[in-house]
All heavy atoms as an XYZ file, in Angstrom:
768
protein
N     195.145    -56.995   -172.629
C     194.946    -56.182   -173.791
C     194.803    -57.100   -174.995
O     195.563    -58.038   -175.158
C     196.146    -55.259   -173.973
C     196.159    -54.692   -175.329
S     197.604    -53.820   -175.856
C     198.469    -53.453   -174.427
N     193.804    -56.837   -175.801
C     193.604    -57.639   -176.999
C     194.637    -57.193   -178.020
O     194.492    -56.161   -178.671
C     192.166    -57.505   -177.535
C     191.182    -57.985   -176.472
C     192.017    -58.282   -178.835
C     189.740    -57.799   -176.834
N     195.704    -57.959   -178.088
C     196.820    -57.639   -178.977
C     197.650    -58.896   -179.170
O     198.140    -59.476   -178.201
C     197.676    -56.520   -178.385
C     198.914    -56.187   -179.151
C     198.654    -55.713   -180.575
O     197.944    -54.698   -180.748
O     199.138    -56.372   -181.525
N     197.800    -59.335   -180.414
C     198.538    -60.566   -180.683
C     200.045    -60.349   -180.749
O     200.807    -61.293   -180.618
C     198.042    -61.206   -181.980
O     198.238    -60.305   -183.059
N     200.487    -59.113   -180.934
C     201.921    -58.818   -181.006
C     202.437    -58.551   -179.587
O     202.129    -57.505   -179.003
C     202.154    -57.599   -181.896
C     203.611    -57.167   -181.967
O     204.455    -57.700   -181.218
O     203.904    -56.278   -182.785
N     203.224    -59.477   -179.021
C     203.690    -59.306   -177.648
C     204.503    -58.021   -177.444
O     204.389    -57.386   -176.388
C     204.565    -60.536   -177.395
C     204.139    -61.530   -178.404
C     203.662    -60.752   -179.590
N     205.286    -57.627   -178.414
C     206.078    -56.407   -178.282
C     205.205    -55.173   -178.146
O     205.432    -54.329   -177.272
N     204.200    -55.076   -178.996
C     203.288    -53.932   -178.915
C     202.484    -53.987   -177.624
O     202.306    -52.980   -176.942
C     202.350    -53.907   -180.118
C     201.303    -52.802   -179.977
C     200.578    -52.450   -181.249
N     199.254    -51.902   -181.067
C     198.892    -50.920   -180.251
N     199.771    -50.348   -179.474
N     197.647    -50.488   -180.174
N     202.002    -55.164   -177.265
C     201.210    -55.309   -176.036
C     202.025    -54.890   -174.817
O     201.545    -54.164   -173.948
C     200.730    -56.751   -175.891
N     203.268    -55.337   -174.755
C     204.105    -54.986   -173.603
C     204.427    -53.500   -173.576
O     204.518    -52.902   -172.499
C     205.376    -55.811   -173.619
C     205.131    -57.274   -173.282
C     206.410    -58.066   -173.285
N     206.148    -59.468   -173.039
C     206.587    -60.448   -173.817
N     207.350    -60.188   -174.874
N     206.297    -61.699   -173.522
N     204.607    -52.894   -174.733
C     204.884    -51.445   -174.771
C     203.704    -50.660   -174.200
O     203.892    -49.750   -173.390
C     205.194    -51.006   -176.202
N     202.499    -50.998   -174.612
C     201.306    -50.322   -174.089
C     201.159    -50.615   -172.597
O     200.852    -49.721   -171.801
C     200.044    -50.748   -174.876
C     198.781    -50.220   -174.221
C     200.142    -50.284   -176.323
N     201.393    -51.856   -172.198
C     201.284    -52.240   -170.786
C     202.308    -51.494   -169.936
O     201.991    -51.035   -168.835
C     201.464    -53.748   -170.644
N     203.519    -51.373   -170.437
C     204.555    -50.654   -169.665
C     204.185    -49.180   -169.509
O     204.409    -48.595   -168.450
C     205.909    -50.803   -170.339
C     206.549    -52.124   -170.079
C     207.984    -52.208   -170.572
N     208.522    -53.492   -170.160
C     208.570    -54.567   -170.930
N     208.158    -54.503   -172.181
N     209.053    -55.699   -170.464
N     203.635    -48.599   -170.543
C     203.211    -47.205   -170.448
C     202.150    -47.060   -169.366
O     202.194    -46.145   -168.548
C     202.694    -46.722   -171.808
C     202.347    -45.248   -171.796
O     203.204    -44.439   -171.390
O     201.224    -44.912   -172.197
N     201.203    -47.986   -169.339
C     200.140    -47.961   -168.327
C     200.716    -48.205   -166.925
O     200.318    -47.560   -165.957
C     199.092    -49.034   -168.656
C     198.034    -49.154   -167.598
C     196.992    -48.233   -167.526
C     198.080    -50.171   -166.650
C     196.024    -48.331   -166.538
C     197.122    -50.271   -165.665
C     196.092    -49.351   -165.615
O     195.147    -49.438   -164.628
N     201.649    -49.138   -166.804
C     202.165    -49.550   -165.500
C     203.198    -48.586   -164.927
O     203.551    -48.699   -163.750
C     202.778    -50.941   -165.611
N     203.668    -47.642   -165.721
C     204.742    -46.739   -165.279
C     204.438    -46.099   -163.919
O     205.262    -46.115   -163.017
C     204.991    -45.659   -166.328
C     206.120    -44.706   -165.945
C     206.375    -43.614   -166.966
N     206.540    -44.149   -168.298
C     205.778    -43.806   -169.348
N     204.811    -42.914   -169.212
N     205.975    -44.339   -170.527
N     203.259    -45.535   -163.767
C     202.901    -44.892   -162.502
C     202.950    -45.891   -161.350
O     203.545    -45.627   -160.298
C     201.504    -44.267   -162.588
C     200.917    -43.802   -161.253
C     201.722    -42.616   -160.710
C     199.459    -43.451   -161.392
N     202.340    -47.052   -161.536
C     202.252    -48.042   -160.462
C     203.627    -48.561   -160.054
O     203.874    -48.825   -158.881
C     201.322    -49.186   -160.871
C     199.941    -48.686   -161.139
C     199.498    -48.450   -162.447
C     199.075    -48.388   -160.094
C     198.237    -47.946   -162.689
C     197.801    -47.886   -160.331
C     197.391    -47.669   -161.636
O     196.142    -47.165   -161.868
N     204.525    -48.699   -161.021
C     205.861    -49.201   -160.719
C     206.735    -48.146   -160.040
O     207.854    -48.446   -159.628
C     206.531    -49.730   -161.990
C     205.868    -50.976   -162.584
C     206.564    -51.387   -163.875
C     205.842    -52.122   -161.582
N     206.200    -46.951   -159.900
C     206.925    -45.910   -159.172
C     206.375    -45.722   -157.754
O     206.904    -44.912   -156.995
C     206.857    -44.581   -159.929
O     205.543    -44.036   -159.864
N     205.339    -46.459   -157.418
C     204.696    -46.328   -156.105
C     205.107    -47.482   -155.190
O     204.922    -48.655   -155.527
C     203.172    -46.291   -156.262
C     202.633    -45.133   -157.109
C     201.141    -45.310   -157.345
C     202.935    -43.796   -156.461
N     205.646    -47.127   -154.062
C     206.196    -48.125   -153.133
C     205.169    -49.174   -152.700
O     205.494    -50.355   -152.593
C     206.787    -47.419   -151.923
C     207.486    -48.332   -150.961
C     208.218    -47.520   -149.889
N     208.695    -48.358   -148.832
C     209.823    -49.051   -148.862
N     210.590    -49.001   -149.941
N     210.180    -49.780   -147.839
N     203.935    -48.765   -152.435
C     202.946    -49.754   -151.989
C     202.717    -50.837   -153.045
O     202.564    -52.014   -152.717
C     201.632    -49.083   -151.575
C     200.981    -48.299   -152.690
O     201.660    -47.627   -153.469
N     199.666    -48.343   -152.759
N     202.736    -50.477   -154.311
C     202.576    -51.467   -155.380
C     203.822    -52.341   -155.507
O     203.736    -53.558   -155.622
C     202.273    -50.784   -156.715
C     200.851    -50.295   -156.817
C     200.532    -48.988   -156.483
C     199.835    -51.137   -157.233
C     199.226    -48.527   -156.558
C     198.525    -50.686   -157.314
C     198.230    -49.386   -156.974
O     196.939    -48.944   -157.046
N     204.993    -51.699   -155.503
C     206.218    -52.477   -155.695
C     206.475    -53.413   -154.518
O     206.948    -54.536   -154.726
C     207.432    -51.566   -155.955
O     207.611    -50.661   -154.868
C     207.250    -50.783   -157.254
N     206.143    -52.981   -153.313
C     206.333    -53.862   -152.152
C     205.436    -55.091   -152.257
O     205.848    -56.199   -151.902
C     206.077    -53.102   -150.847
C     207.138    -52.066   -150.532
C     208.529    -52.669   -150.433
O     208.768    -53.601   -149.668
N     209.450    -52.147   -151.235
N     204.218    -54.913   -152.724
C     203.329    -56.065   -152.924
C     203.882    -57.002   -153.991
O     203.833    -58.224   -153.835
C     201.919    -55.608   -153.304
C     201.100    -55.236   -152.099
O     201.287    -55.770   -151.015
N     200.181    -54.308   -152.293
N     204.393    -56.439   -155.066
C     204.974    -57.286   -156.117
C     206.149    -58.094   -155.580
O     206.294    -59.284   -155.894
C     205.400    -56.430   -157.313
C     204.247    -55.801   -158.100
C     204.775    -54.749   -159.076
C     203.431    -56.856   -158.823
N     206.972    -57.474   -154.759
C     208.096    -58.194   -154.155
C     207.591    -59.299   -153.234
O     208.135    -60.414   -153.231
C     209.002    -57.222   -153.391
C     209.733    -56.196   -154.259
C     210.428    -55.157   -153.385
C     210.727    -56.867   -155.205
N     206.520    -59.034   -152.481
C     205.939    -60.065   -151.607
C     205.378    -61.231   -152.415
O     205.337    -62.357   -151.942
C     204.844    -59.470   -150.718
C     205.390    -58.794   -149.479
C     204.286    -58.519   -148.461
N     203.398    -57.450   -148.862
C     203.644    -56.149   -148.698
N     204.769    -55.766   -148.136
N     202.784    -55.254   -149.085
N     204.931    -60.941   -153.620
C     204.381    -61.998   -154.487
C     205.464    -62.766   -155.235
O     205.160    -63.623   -156.054
C     203.378    -61.421   -155.482
C     202.078    -60.990   -154.862
C     201.510    -59.788   -155.221
C     201.421    -61.773   -153.930
C     200.302    -59.369   -154.672
C     200.218    -61.367   -153.366
C     199.664    -60.167   -153.738
N     206.724    -62.450   -154.969
C     207.807    -63.243   -155.544
C     208.554    -62.605   -156.702
O     209.472    -63.214   -157.248
N     208.163    -61.400   -157.080
C     208.931    -60.707   -158.108
C     210.185    -60.124   -157.473
O     210.255    -59.946   -156.260
C     208.078    -59.615   -158.779
C     206.973    -60.176   -159.611
C     205.678    -60.241   -159.118
C     207.216    -60.658   -160.893
C     204.656    -60.778   -159.870
C     206.197    -61.203   -161.652
C     204.921    -61.259   -161.149
N     211.184    -59.841   -158.301
C     212.460    -59.310   -157.833
C     212.546    -57.834   -158.194
O     211.810    -57.357   -159.062
C     213.605    -60.069   -158.512
C     213.426    -61.564   -158.520
C     214.326    -62.243   -157.520
O     215.344    -61.656   -157.157
O     213.981    -63.356   -157.126
N     213.485    -57.148   -157.554
C     213.722    -55.737   -157.889
C     213.986    -55.586   -159.386
O     213.542    -54.626   -160.004
C     214.906    -55.183   -157.088
C     214.639    -55.015   -155.614
C     213.779    -53.800   -155.281
O     213.570    -52.927   -156.148
O     213.315    -53.733   -154.128
N     214.704    -56.535   -159.972
C     215.013    -56.463   -161.406
C     213.753    -56.567   -162.261
O     213.721    -56.065   -163.385
C     216.014    -57.547   -161.797
O     215.488    -58.836   -161.523
N     212.696    -57.225   -161.752
C     211.426    -57.299   -162.484
C     210.733    -55.948   -162.511
O     210.001    -55.642   -163.450
C     210.480    -58.324   -161.840
C     210.921    -59.758   -162.055
O     211.218    -60.124   -163.200
O     210.968    -60.505   -161.059
N     210.959    -55.152   -161.481
C     210.285    -53.856   -161.351
C     211.030    -52.752   -162.100
O     210.430    -51.804   -162.593
C     210.125    -53.516   -159.854
C     209.208    -54.550   -159.188
C     209.590    -52.104   -159.662
C     209.224    -54.523   -157.688
N     212.336    -52.891   -162.224
C     213.179    -51.856   -162.830
C     212.895    -51.676   -164.322
O     212.397    -52.584   -164.993
C     214.650    -52.220   -162.634
N     213.191    -50.496   -164.806
C     213.165    -50.189   -166.241
C     211.820    -50.485   -166.909
O     211.776    -51.048   -168.006
C     214.281    -50.944   -166.969
C     215.655    -50.576   -166.432
O     215.880    -49.379   -166.150
O     216.499    -51.488   -166.278
N     210.740    -50.166   -166.231
C     209.427    -50.347   -166.825
C     208.828    -51.719   -166.650
O     207.736    -51.998   -167.133
N     209.523    -52.590   -165.956
C     208.994    -53.925   -165.694
C     209.526    -54.960   -166.660
O     209.589    -54.727   -167.865
N     209.917    -56.095   -166.121
C     210.401    -57.199   -166.952
C     209.234    -57.791   -167.751
O     208.060    -57.592   -167.409
C     211.015    -58.292   -166.072
O     210.000    -58.900   -165.272
N     209.563    -58.527   -168.787
C     208.512    -59.228   -169.537
C     207.726    -60.134   -168.599
O     206.494    -60.222   -168.694
C     209.112    -60.055   -170.672
C     209.606    -59.218   -171.838
O     209.369    -57.978   -171.853
O     210.239    -59.798   -172.748
N     208.415    -60.805   -167.689
C     207.751    -61.724   -166.746
C     206.714    -60.983   -165.912
O     205.573    -61.452   -165.773
C     208.818    -62.352   -165.839
C     208.276    -63.245   -164.742
C     209.435    -63.915   -164.001
N     209.786    -63.260   -162.771
C     209.338    -63.640   -161.566
N     208.506    -64.647   -161.438
N     209.727    -62.996   -160.478
N     207.078    -59.825   -165.395
C     206.145    -59.042   -164.584
C     204.985    -58.523   -165.421
O     203.811    -58.697   -165.057
C     206.864    -57.870   -163.913
C     205.959    -56.893   -163.176
C     205.416    -57.521   -161.902
C     206.683    -55.610   -162.871
N     205.301    -57.894   -166.528
C     204.254    -57.309   -167.379
C     203.273    -58.386   -167.830
O     202.054    -58.204   -167.776
C     204.883    -56.566   -168.577
C     205.679    -55.344   -168.093
C     203.829    -56.176   -169.599
C     204.873    -54.287   -167.359
N     203.787    -59.532   -168.274
C     202.903    -60.611   -168.733
C     202.028    -61.143   -167.605
O     200.888    -61.546   -167.831
C     203.721    -61.755   -169.331
C     204.400    -61.381   -170.634
O     204.099    -60.311   -171.211
O     205.257    -62.164   -171.085
N     202.552    -61.127   -166.378
C     201.791    -61.663   -165.249
C     200.684    -60.730   -164.795
O     199.618    -61.191   -164.391
C     202.734    -61.956   -164.080
N     200.917    -59.433   -164.842
C     199.927    -58.510   -164.281
C     199.046    -57.837   -165.330
O     197.985    -57.315   -164.984
C     200.566    -57.451   -163.358
C     201.253    -58.110   -162.177
C     201.535    -56.566   -164.098
N     199.469    -57.844   -166.574
C     198.660    -57.241   -167.639
C     198.622    -58.225   -168.803
O     199.427    -58.161   -169.723
C     199.220    -55.872   -168.080
C     199.351    -54.949   -166.872
C     198.322    -55.246   -169.151
C     200.014    -53.617   -167.154
N     197.718    -59.183   -168.747
C     197.674    -60.205   -169.791
C     197.315    -59.617   -171.153
O     196.619    -58.608   -171.242
C     196.602    -61.188   -169.311
C     195.792    -60.430   -168.330
C     196.671    -59.366   -167.755
N     197.814    -60.257   -172.182
C     197.522    -59.827   -173.549
C     197.336    -61.063   -174.419
O     197.639    -62.171   -174.009
C     198.653    -58.945   -174.097
C     199.977    -59.646   -174.155
N     200.849    -59.626   -173.106
C     200.549    -60.392   -175.116
C     201.924    -60.332   -173.425
N     201.755    -60.813   -174.634
N     196.822    -60.822   -175.597
C     196.576    -61.907   -176.538
C     195.174    -61.793   -177.096
O     194.566    -60.721   -177.116
N     194.657    -62.915   -177.511
C     193.301    -62.964   -178.064
C     192.290    -62.854   -176.919
O     192.637    -63.071   -175.749
C     193.092    -64.285   -178.797
O     193.080    -65.358   -177.855
N     191.039    -62.561   -177.246
C     190.017    -62.565   -176.192
C     189.968    -63.901   -175.439
O     189.808    -63.918   -174.216
C     188.715    -62.299   -176.952
C     189.146    -61.509   -178.147
C     190.486    -62.106   -178.528
N     190.157    -64.981   -176.164
C     190.128    -66.304   -175.527
C     191.292    -66.471   -174.546
O     191.121    -67.034   -173.463
C     190.167    -67.408   -176.589
C     188.921    -67.488   -177.451
C     188.869    -66.426   -178.567
O     189.897    -65.776   -178.856
O     187.789    -66.236   -179.140
N     192.475    -65.971   -174.916
C     193.631    -66.070   -174.021
C     193.426    -65.220   -172.763
O     193.782    -65.645   -171.660
C     194.908    -65.639   -174.745
C     195.341    -66.634   -175.810
C     196.433    -66.079   -176.695
O     196.321    -64.967   -177.217
N     197.500    -66.855   -176.866
N     192.860    -64.063   -172.928
C     192.589    -63.206   -171.774
C     191.512    -63.837   -170.894
O     191.599    -63.810   -169.669
C     192.211    -61.786   -172.230
C     193.430    -61.145   -172.918
C     191.727    -60.936   -171.056
C     193.141    -59.876   -173.668
N     190.510    -64.447   -171.515
C     189.460    -65.130   -170.747
C     190.050    -66.263   -169.911
O     189.600    -66.501   -168.783
C     188.380    -65.657   -171.688
N     191.054    -66.952   -170.423
C     191.714    -68.012   -169.652
C     192.328    -67.444   -168.374
O     192.239    -68.060   -167.307
C     192.811    -68.682   -170.480
C     192.319    -69.616   -171.548
C     193.467    -70.233   -172.347
O     194.558    -70.449   -171.766
O     193.275    -70.478   -173.540
N     192.941    -66.276   -168.474
C     193.549    -65.634   -167.304
C     192.463    -65.237   -166.302
O     192.609    -65.469   -165.094
C     194.395    -64.416   -167.725
C     194.932    -63.676   -166.508
C     195.538    -64.842   -168.652
N     191.383    -64.664   -166.799
C     190.276    -64.273   -165.921
C     189.721    -65.510   -165.210
O     189.519    -65.505   -163.986
C     189.169    -63.547   -166.711
C     187.920    -63.357   -165.866
C     189.681    -62.211   -167.245
N     189.510    -66.578   -165.950
C     188.961    -67.805   -165.352
C     189.929    -68.404   -164.332
O     189.499    -68.959   -163.312
C     188.610    -68.806   -166.440
C     187.380    -68.388   -167.218
C     186.881    -69.475   -168.174
N     185.856    -68.920   -169.023
C     186.035    -68.559   -170.301
N     187.201    -68.740   -170.885
N     185.038    -68.039   -171.000
N     191.228    -68.300   -164.580
C     192.211    -68.809   -163.616
C     192.102    -68.063   -162.291
O     192.196    -68.675   -161.223
C     193.626    -68.691   -164.190
N     191.879    -66.756   -162.341
C     191.686    -65.988   -161.109
C     190.422    -66.452   -160.382
O     190.423    -66.623   -159.160
C     191.577    -64.491   -161.411
C     192.888    -63.841   -161.706
N     193.833    -63.590   -160.755
C     193.403    -63.384   -162.867
C     194.879    -63.004   -161.295
N     194.642    -62.872   -162.590
N     189.343    -66.649   -161.137
C     188.093    -67.108   -160.527
C     188.252    -68.503   -159.954
O     187.793    -68.786   -158.839
C     186.957    -67.047   -161.555
C     186.602    -65.637   -162.040
C     185.653    -65.716   -163.236
C     186.004    -64.804   -160.914
N     188.929    -69.385   -160.682
C     189.161    -70.748   -160.197
C     190.019    -70.766   -158.932
O     189.893    -71.661   -158.103
C     189.828    -71.605   -161.269
C     188.909    -71.904   -162.443
O     187.675    -71.687   -162.326
O     189.427    -72.341   -163.495
N     190.882    -69.756   -158.796
C     191.753    -69.661   -157.619
C     191.029    -69.052   -156.412
O     191.604    -68.954   -155.338
C     192.996    -68.849   -157.950
N     189.774    -68.645   -156.607
C     188.991    -68.161   -155.477
C     188.553    -66.708   -155.544
O     187.858    -66.245   -154.647
N     188.951    -65.977   -156.578
C     188.494    -64.590   -156.688
C     186.980    -64.580   -156.860
O     186.416    -65.437   -157.546
C     189.161    -63.909   -157.884
N     186.322    -63.607   -156.228
C     184.880    -63.502   -156.425
C     184.533    -62.459   -157.479
O     183.371    -62.302   -157.848
C     184.142    -63.240   -155.113
C     184.548    -61.936   -154.449
O     185.330    -61.166   -155.027
O     184.069    -61.685   -153.326
N     185.536    -61.747   -157.976
C     185.360    -60.853   -159.110
C     186.743    -60.543   -159.703
O     187.747    -60.677   -159.018
C     184.644    -59.557   -158.718
C     185.434    -58.690   -157.804
N     185.524    -58.937   -156.442
C     186.187    -57.596   -158.027
C     186.282    -58.014   -155.887
N     186.718    -57.187   -156.826
N     186.751    -60.197   -160.958
C     187.987    -59.833   -161.653
C     187.688    -58.580   -162.467
O     186.748    -58.558   -163.257
C     188.481    -60.965   -162.590
C     189.726    -60.542   -163.342
C     188.731    -62.244   -161.803
N     188.477    -57.552   -162.267
C     188.326    -56.312   -163.032
C     189.087    -56.451   -164.341
O     190.257    -56.826   -164.351
C     188.870    -55.139   -162.220
S     188.817    -53.584   -163.116
N     188.432    -56.178   -165.438
C     189.067    -56.229   -166.753
C     189.041    -54.820   -167.326
O     187.974    -54.245   -167.536
C     188.329    -57.214   -167.693
C     188.969    -57.232   -169.062
C     188.307    -58.609   -167.076
N     190.219    -54.266   -167.543
C     190.347    -52.911   -168.049
C     191.122    -52.944   -169.358
O     192.343    -53.056   -169.361
C     191.074    -52.045   -167.027
C     191.232    -50.618   -167.451
C     191.903    -49.793   -166.367
O     192.112    -50.239   -165.249
N     192.252    -48.581   -166.711
N     190.428    -52.884   -170.485
C     191.126    -52.929   -171.772
C     192.069    -51.738   -171.957
O     191.744    -50.610   -171.600
C     190.000    -52.882   -172.802
C     188.780    -53.327   -172.070
C     188.975    -52.842   -170.664
N     193.226    -52.010   -172.516
C     194.217    -50.976   -172.819
C     194.459    -50.950   -174.326
O     194.194    -51.918   -175.016
C     195.539    -51.283   -172.113
C     195.519    -51.413   -170.600
C     196.892    -51.813   -170.094
C     195.054    -50.131   -169.960
N     194.990    -49.839   -174.786
C     195.431    -49.756   -176.168
C     194.403    -49.307   -177.173
O     194.706    -49.198   -178.363
N     193.195    -49.060   -176.728
C     192.138    -48.607   -177.623
C     191.799    -47.173   -177.243
O     191.553    -46.883   -176.075
C     190.909    -49.515   -177.455
C     189.868    -49.377   -178.519
C     188.758    -50.406   -178.349
O     189.012    -51.539   -177.912
O     187.606    -50.046   -178.651
N     191.797    -46.283   -178.199
C     191.501    -44.877   -177.899
C     190.027    -44.706   -177.550
O     189.164    -45.364   -178.115
C     191.852    -43.994   -179.091
C     193.338    -43.946   -179.332
C     193.695    -42.911   -180.353
C     195.156    -43.065   -180.641
N     195.929    -41.922   -180.661
N     189.799    -43.801   -176.610
C     188.417    -43.528   -176.212
C     187.824    -44.677   -175.434
O     188.516    -45.432   -174.763
N     186.533    -44.811   -175.544
C     185.824    -45.894   -174.862
C     186.123    -47.196   -175.596
O     185.894    -47.296   -176.804
C     184.303    -45.609   -174.831
C     184.049    -44.327   -174.030
C     183.545    -46.789   -174.243
C     182.636    -43.814   -174.096
N     186.631    -48.215   -174.886
C     187.077    -49.451   -175.548
C     185.934    -50.414   -175.903
O     185.924    -51.572   -175.497
C     188.035    -50.054   -174.519
C     187.483    -49.600   -173.211
C     186.941    -48.220   -173.457
N     184.995    -49.938   -176.676
C     183.816    -50.758   -177.005
C     184.184    -52.050   -177.731
O     183.606    -53.105   -177.464
C     182.846    -49.941   -177.850
C     182.086    -48.912   -177.061
C     181.022    -48.196   -177.912
N     180.303    -47.239   -177.106
C     180.618    -45.958   -177.021
N     181.639    -45.476   -177.693
N     179.908    -45.157   -176.259
N     185.119    -51.974   -178.679
C     185.498    -53.187   -179.416
C     186.086    -54.237   -178.472
O     185.749    -55.418   -178.565
C     186.493    -52.850   -180.520
C     185.884    -52.102   -181.687
C     186.903    -51.810   -182.780
O     187.795    -52.654   -183.016
O     186.809    -50.731   -183.385
N     186.952    -53.795   -177.572
C     187.558    -54.741   -176.622
C     186.507    -55.309   -175.678
O     186.489    -56.515   -175.416
C     188.661    -54.047   -175.820
O     189.709    -53.652   -176.661
N     185.652    -54.444   -175.141
C     184.599    -54.930   -174.251
C     183.723    -55.959   -174.955
O     183.379    -56.990   -174.389
C     183.727    -53.776   -173.763
C     184.345    -52.911   -172.717
C     185.392    -53.208   -171.883
C     183.935    -51.597   -172.382
N     185.655    -52.149   -171.056
C     184.783    -51.146   -171.335
C     182.952    -50.759   -172.851
C     184.650    -49.891   -170.759
C     182.824    -49.496   -172.275
C     183.660    -49.069   -171.243
N     183.346    -55.673   -176.189
C     182.476    -56.585   -176.936
C     183.182    -57.925   -177.167
O     182.590    -58.993   -176.967
C     182.071    -55.948   -178.285
O     181.360    -54.735   -177.998
C     181.193    -56.886   -179.088
N     184.444    -57.872   -177.578
C     185.197    -59.101   -177.834
C     185.354    -59.925   -176.561
O     185.198    -61.147   -176.578
C     186.545    -58.757   -178.449
N     185.665    -59.253   -175.461
C     185.845    -59.973   -174.203
C     184.517    -60.509   -173.679
O     184.450    -61.631   -173.173
C     186.517    -59.068   -173.168
C     187.985    -58.749   -173.469
C     188.473    -57.616   -172.592
C     188.844    -59.991   -173.304
N     183.463    -59.730   -173.797
C     182.150    -60.196   -173.344
C     181.720    -61.439   -174.111
O     181.107    -62.343   -173.537
C     181.110    -59.089   -173.510
N     182.077    -61.514   -175.386
C     181.648    -62.654   -176.197
C     182.261    -63.975   -175.706
O     181.701    -65.038   -175.965
C     181.982    -62.436   -177.673
O     183.381    -62.551   -177.894
N     183.385    -63.897   -174.991
C     183.996    -65.125   -174.492
C     183.862    -65.289   -172.975
O     184.090    -66.379   -172.444
C     185.490    -65.246   -174.895
C     185.620    -65.362   -176.406
C     186.295    -64.080   -174.374
N     183.498    -64.217   -172.277
C     183.398    -64.301   -170.824
C     181.985    -64.470   -170.312
O     181.762    -65.103   -169.283
C     184.015    -63.041   -170.180
C     185.531    -62.977   -170.215
C     186.023    -61.594   -169.812
C     186.130    -64.041   -169.306
N     181.020    -63.872   -170.994
C     179.632    -63.922   -170.539
C     178.990    -65.177   -171.111
O     178.952    -65.360   -172.317
C     178.862    -62.655   -170.956
C     177.410    -62.753   -170.527
C     179.524    -61.410   -170.392
N     178.521    -65.993   -170.210
C     177.884    -67.243   -170.668
C     176.464    -67.327   -170.225
O     176.009    -66.674   -169.364
C     178.648    -68.488   -170.157
C     179.958    -68.608   -170.887
C     178.855    -68.435   -168.677
């Protein structure tokens, strides 16, 4: 999420992640990836939220996307959060640093 305030970014991310953190198939995968039950509880720890829903400037988010690609991903889904309606501003900002 394009948001420089970590507190606000995590609040929006936790709201989005609430459903997923209540589903066993998602939580079991998170545990397999090395997260603990305490990371999943109470809306997700900062460590979990920061790992699965990156936030910051477009450049910081692009670094996360590139890290996934460098690790072997053949595609990365980017879903902007925190913008009402169609997230055109976020898409435009992210495209400006991701599309070369």
